[in-house]
C-alpha positions as CSV (number, residue, x, y, z in Angstrom):
1,M,37.0,-53.1,11.6
2,N,35.6,-49.9,12.8
3,K,35.5,-50.1,16.6
4,S,32.0,-48.7,16.7
5,L,30.8,-51.5,14.5
6,S,32.7,-54.3,16.2
7,D,30.6,-54.0,19.3
8,D,27.4,-52.8,17.5
9,W,24.2,-54.3,19.1
10,R,23.1,-55.4,15.6
11,R,26.0,-57.9,15.3
12,H,25.3,-61.5,16.1
13,G,27.4,-63.7,13.9
14,Q,26.1,-62.7,10.5
15,E,29.6,-62.9,9.0
16,K,29.2,-66.7,9.0
17,Y,26.5,-66.5,6.3
18,L,26.6,-62.9,4.9
19,K,30.4,-62.2,4.5
20,G,31.0,-61.6,0.8
21,A,27.4,-62.4,-0.1
22,K,25.9,-61.5,-3.4
23,L,23.0,-59.1,-2.8
24,I,20.2,-57.6,-4.9
25,A,18.7,-54.1,-4.3
26,R,15.0,-54.7,-4.8
27,D,11.5,-54.3,-3.6
28,Y,10.4,-56.7,-0.9
29,N,9.2,-60.1,-2.1
30,P,8.6,-63.1,0.2
31,Y,11.1,-65.9,0.4
32,K,8.4,-68.4,-0.4
33,P,4.6,-68.6,-1.0
34,G,2.7,-68.0,2.3
35,W,5.6,-66.1,3.8
36,D,4.2,-62.7,4.8
37,H,7.2,-60.9,6.2
38,D,11.0,-61.0,6.8
39,H,13.3,-59.2,9.1
40,C,16.5,-57.3,8.5
41,A,19.4,-59.7,9.3
42,F,21.0,-57.0,11.5
43,C,18.5,-54.6,13.2
44,G,15.4,-56.9,13.0
45,D,13.2,-54.2,11.3
46,T,10.3,-55.8,9.4
47,F,10.0,-56.1,5.6
48,S,6.5,-56.8,4.3
49,M,3.8,-55.3,2.2
50,N,2.0,-54.0,5.3
51,E,1.7,-50.3,5.9
52,G,4.6,-49.0,8.0
53,D,6.9,-51.8,7.2
54,I,10.0,-51.7,4.9
55,K,9.2,-52.2,1.2
56,Q,12.7,-52.0,-0.3
57,G,16.2,-53.1,0.7
58,Y,18.8,-55.6,-0.1
59,S,18.4,-59.4,-0.2
60,T,20.5,-62.4,-0.9
61,I,19.9,-63.9,-4.4
62,D,17.4,-66.4,-3.0
63,S,15.5,-63.7,-0.9
64,Y,16.2,-65.6,2.3
65,Y,18.2,-62.9,4.0
66,W,17.1,-59.2,3.9
67,I,19.1,-56.1,4.9
68,C,17.6,-52.7,5.4
69,N,19.2,-49.7,3.7
70,Q,20.7,-48.3,6.9
71,C,22.3,-51.6,7.9
72,Y,23.5,-52.1,4.4
73,D,25.2,-48.7,4.5
74,D,26.7,-49.4,7.9
75,F,28.1,-52.9,7.1
76,K,28.7,-52.9,3.4
77,D,32.5,-52.3,3.6
78,E,33.2,-54.8,6.3
79,F,31.0,-57.5,4.8
80,E,32.3,-56.9,1.2
81,W,28.9,-57.4,-0.3
82,Q,28.7,-57.8,-4.1
83,I,25.6,-56.1,-5.7
84,E,24.1,-58.2,-8.5
85,D,21.9,-56.9,-11.3
86,M,18.4,-58.3,-11.1
87,K,17.7,-60.6,-14.1
88,E,14.0,-60.5,-14.9
């Protein structure tokens, strides 16, 4: 692991639930009806349809966990994420 990432402030045990996860690159969509926002699982930035918030990134297949583009780029090798095609 890159030393600079091993002590990165954004790390807080995500390997327990995101190591090797299948992700989809997509526009933000809420996890469930009535959900109005989500946060990047690493940096905490907000995903929502509100002005100024992140509108695109990576999510787990079920849309429960979201990862912003910067955190995806920073952690993709270590976490060995698999990108899935979105089936509409």
